[in-house]
N, C-alpha and C positions, 0 to 999 in steps of 0.2 A: 318429044316422043321418047319412048323407052329404048334403052340399049340393053336388050334382054340377055341373060346368062342362063345356061342350063343348070339343072339341079346339082350336079356334081361340082361345077364351078363355084356355085354359091356355098356349098358345104366346105369346100377347100378355103374359101375366103373367110368363112366363119372361124375355121380352125386357125388361120393365120392371124386374125384380128383379136381373138379372145382367149387363146391358150395362155396358161400361166396366170390367170386372174387370181388375185389373192383374196380369198373369201374370209380369212380369219378363222378362228376356231373357238370352240367352247366345250365344256364338259357337261354331259347330260346324264341323268339317271338311266340305267339300263331299260327300265320300262317305258321310257320316253324316246328311245333311240331308233324306233322303227322308221324306215325310209330316210334316215339321216345318212350322211356320207362320212366314213372314217377319215380322220385327219392324219393318222399314222398307222403303221403296222401294229396289230394287237398280238402281243406275245404272252403265252401262258407261263405261269410261274410254278406250275405243278403238273405231275402226270395225270392224265385223264384216261381211264379211271386210275385211282391211286392204289389199286390192289387187283389181284386176279379174281375175276368174278364169273359166276355161272350164268349162262343164258337159258337154262332149263331147270325144272324141278327134277332132281335126281340125286345121283351119288358121285361124289368126288373119288377118283381112283387114280392109280398108276395105270396108264393105258396098257403097259406091258402085261399087267395081271389079267387082262381081258382077252388077249390074243387067242383066237381059236374057239372062243366061247360060242355056244349055240343052245337052242332049246333042248336039244338031245343031250348035250354035254356042257352045262353051264359052268362058268367060273364061280367058285365059292369064296367069298371074302368076308372076313370078320367085320361086324358092324360096330362102328364107334358112335359116340353120342352125337345127336343131331346138332347142326350148326344153325343158330338163329339168324334171321335176316338182320343186317345192321351190326352184328357182333363182330369185333375184331378177332381174328384167329391167328395165334402165334405158334400153335403146336404143329409138329410135322406129321405127315401121313406115312406110316410105315408100309412097306410092301405087304401085300396080302390083306390089306384093310381097306375099308370104304366108309365114308361119312355122308349122311344126307345133307344136301345143301339146297335151299329154295332158290328160285329164280332171282338173280341179282345179289345173291349172297357171296361171301368171300370163301375162296377155296383154302383148304389147309395148305401149309407149306409143303412143297414137293409134289403135290397132286398136279397132274398135267392133262386131265381130261374129265369130262362129266358123262355119266351114263344116264340116259333118260329113264325116269321111273317106270315108263311103260315097258322097258326092256329088262325088267328085273322082277324077281319074286321074293317076298319076305314071308318066311314060314314061321316067324316068331321064335326061332331057335338061336338068335344072336348072330346069324349069318345073313348075308344078302346073296341071292343067286342071280348072276348076270347072264342073260340069254343072247347078248349080241356084243361083239367086240367093238372097241372104239380106238381111234388113233390119237396120238398126242395133239392137243389143241382142240379136239372136238368139243363143241358146246361151251367154249371158254373164251372170254375176253381177257387178254393179259394186261397187266399194268402198263399204261402208256400207249395202248393200242389206238385209242382215239386221238390223243395228242401227247407228245413228249414235252416235259418241262423245258422252256427256252425256245420252243418252236413258234412260228407265226401261224395263228389260226385264221386271221382275217387280215388281208393286206390293206394298205392305205388306198383311199379313193374307191372304196367299196360301198355301194348302196345297200344298206342293211335290210335284210329280209327276216321273217320270223325264224327261219332255220338258224340264222346267224345269232339271233338273240338267245336261242337255246344253247348254242355253243358257248357264248359268253357266260350264261348261267352255270353251265357245267364246269367252267374254269374259275368260277367265283368272281367274275368281273361285275362289279356293281354299278360302275359308271364308265362312260365311253367318251373319248375325245373325238369330237366330230366337227366338220366344217359348219360355219354359220349358214343359216338358210339364205338363199338368194332372195333379195327383196325385189319384187316386180310390180311396177306401176301400170295401171290400166286406164287409158283415157279414151272415151268414146266421143267422137265429133260428129256434128251435123245438125242443121236447123230442123231437120225432119225427125230427129230422134227424141223419144219420150221415155221416161222411166217406166218400169213395169207396173207400178201402182197408179199411174195416171190414166184418166179417161181419155181415149183417143179422139181428137177432133181434126177435121180436115184430112190432109194427106200425111199424117204422122204415123210412125211405126215405133214399136217398142224396142228398147235397148237389149237386143239379144246378145251381142258380142261381149259386153262387159261380164255377163253372168257365165257364158260359155267359157271365156278365157279364165275367169276366176276359178271355176271348177277344174279346168285343165291344169292350172298352176298349182292348185292344191294337190292334185294327183301326182304332180312332179316332185312334191315335197318341198315346195318353195313357200314363201310368205307373200301372198298377193295383197295389193292395196288398190281400191277403186278411187279414182279421182273425179268420178262423175261424168256428166254429159256437158260438153263444151260446144257452144254454137260456132258456126263457120265464120270465125273472126280471128284474123292473124294475131292480134294482140292478146286475145283471151287464150288461144291455143298455146302461144309461146309462154305466157305466164304460168299456165298449169304444167306445161312440159318442163320448164325450168325448175319448178318445185319438185316434180317427180324425179328429175335427174339428180337433184341434191339429196333426195331421200332414198332412192332405189338403185339397184345394180343394173336393171334392165327396164326399158319403158316400151309398152305396147300402145300405139296410137291406132285406134280403129276408125277407118274412114279417111277420106281425103288423100288417098295415095295415087289417084289417077291423074289425068292431065286437064281436067275440066276447070272452068272459071272459079269454082268455089273450093278447089282442092288446095288446101293451105299447108299440108304436112311437109312437102318438099321445102317450101319457103321457110317454114319454122325451123326445120332441122339445119338447113344451110346457114341460118343466122347464128348458130352456135359455133361456127368455125370448123377448122380442120381437125381430124381427117374427114369427118362428115360422111356423106352418102357414098357407099361403094357398090350398092346394088339398087337399081331402079328398073324392075321388070325381070321376071323369071319365065323361062320357056316352059310353062306348065299350065295345065287346065284342071281345076279352077285355080285362080290366084295370081294371074300374070302381073297385075299392077301393084307389086309389092316393093316396099322400100326397106333397105337395111343400111344402118349407119353406125358409125362409132363417134361418140361425142364424150369428151372428158373420160376417156377409157371405158365408157359404158356403151352397151348395145341399145339401139333404138330400132324398133320395127314399125313401119307404116303399113298396117294391114288393110286389105280391101274391106270396104264397108259391108259387102254382102256376107251374111253369116256363114254360108257353106264354104266360100272362098277363104274367109278368115280362119275357119276351123282347120281346113287342110294345110294352110300355111303354118298354123300353130303346130299341128301334128308332125309336119315334115321338117320345118326349119327352126321354129322357136324351141321345140323340145330338144333338137340337136344342139342348139346354142347352150342350153342348160347343161347338157352333158359336157360340152367343151369347157364352160366356165368352171365346172366342178372337177375337171380332170378325168371324167369318165370317157376316155378316148375309144374304148371298145364298145361298139354298139351291137347288142344282141337282141334281136326282135323275134319273139315267138310268132311263127306264122303257121298257117293251115294250108295243106295241099288240097286243092279242089279242082273241079272241072267246069268250064263255063257252060252255061245252059243257053247261050245266046251268041249271035254274031254282033260285033260292036266295031264299026269302022272308026279309025282315029288316024288321020293323015294330015293334020294341020301343022306339023313341025313342032309340037309341044308335048312334053311328057304329060300324060293324062292320068288322073286319079279317079277311079270309078267306084262309087259305093256299091257293095253287093250284099245280098241276103243269102245266107247259107241254108241249104236243104240237105238233110242226111237221108240217103236212100239205102237200099240193101247192099248196093255194090260200091257206091262212092258218094262223095260230098259234091253237091252241085252249087255253083255260084250264080245267082240271078241278079241282074243289074237293078239298082234302085236309082231311078232317074231323078236327080236332085238338082234343080236349077240353083244358081248361086244365092238367090235370096230366100230360098225355101228350106229353112232349117228343120222343120218338123218331119220332112221326108227322111232325114237321116236316122230317125228313131227306128225305122224299119231295117236299117243296115246292120250287119254283123261286123263288117270291116270294109276294106277297100283293096282293089288291085291296082297295080301300076303298069301302065302301058308306055313303053319307052318311046323316046322322041322319034326314033327312026322307024318304028313299027307302023304298019298300016291298020292295026287293030287286033282284035282277037276273033277266033271263030269258035262256033259251038263245039264242045268236046275237048277244047284245048286245056292242057294242065296249066294252072296258074297258082301263084302264091298269094294268099289272102292275109293281109296284116290286120289284126283285130283293132277296133277302136278302143 
């Protein structure tokens, strides 16, 4: 029988067992670094930007020359030659003078503000008439405002997003030192499982989990490998698992995690020696009959065979394990505040995960339940995300505020 642990216990055990895993590192081109994880702090070697630059089309000025200016009494400044975009400016700007600078252009030396062109008049007499005063720094990005030379722009153990790639490009970083991708092996077990291109005969079902897990692993930025479908044979499952352990950092075995006659996963994992299994059963619904083990310093998951159960274990615990292995110890999940459109009892002593469909009304976002039995994966296509009902709660009531975690 299971000796179940609650979700927080399981996450703590994952942290204890897999923190400090050495992934190794490699250098990749900037354009290939999206969703990779930095192996060290990234330090810029130059100021960004490297000059004082205008954020508007207008005139570079000494702000002091514009104080008190208005349409009734404009400040009158002698107009200097226009500054071209991309041109380096070495000349100073004398008091009482102004120079046209396009958006993104470099300001003359000593200029400390930009007046928007909309707030000026040019009568063609060699002067510019300023109708609105500006303060020092108005409409200007100063040298080094974005980043100072020698500063850290991205810390180690950061999962790179498009915005980070842009920061690297601004700093002239053409390649990035990143952690090597985690290699994950997927093994699907069961005499009843058929590949997706097979014609089904008798009581066969198609292999849903291999493809769901493969897609989820890609989304995590890992390198997944499919090891195919293995029949309910101890020797066959052990042989494939041994190969996966040699080639991968983590192994996901789908099916065979319960306590039935044909459930071989426990026996196979036990055969590899200590430390072995440290979780067999989680107080959650769906996904109770889950196995988690450490073999050869690598993680093995025995996932339930039912697709919905396997998917929730993947979302909650396998993805957490990847964060731990990669040193991403801070878990930030974007969630949506919604209000339940239903009463949902939940008092069986397990943390429960309920798929929901979101509906946006004029006043608030409503969460409707999507009733998905463990073996019915297609029902999840209707769901926007899921809510978590804690182990001690008796459920949720209609109108209750909940946090929806997107799929």
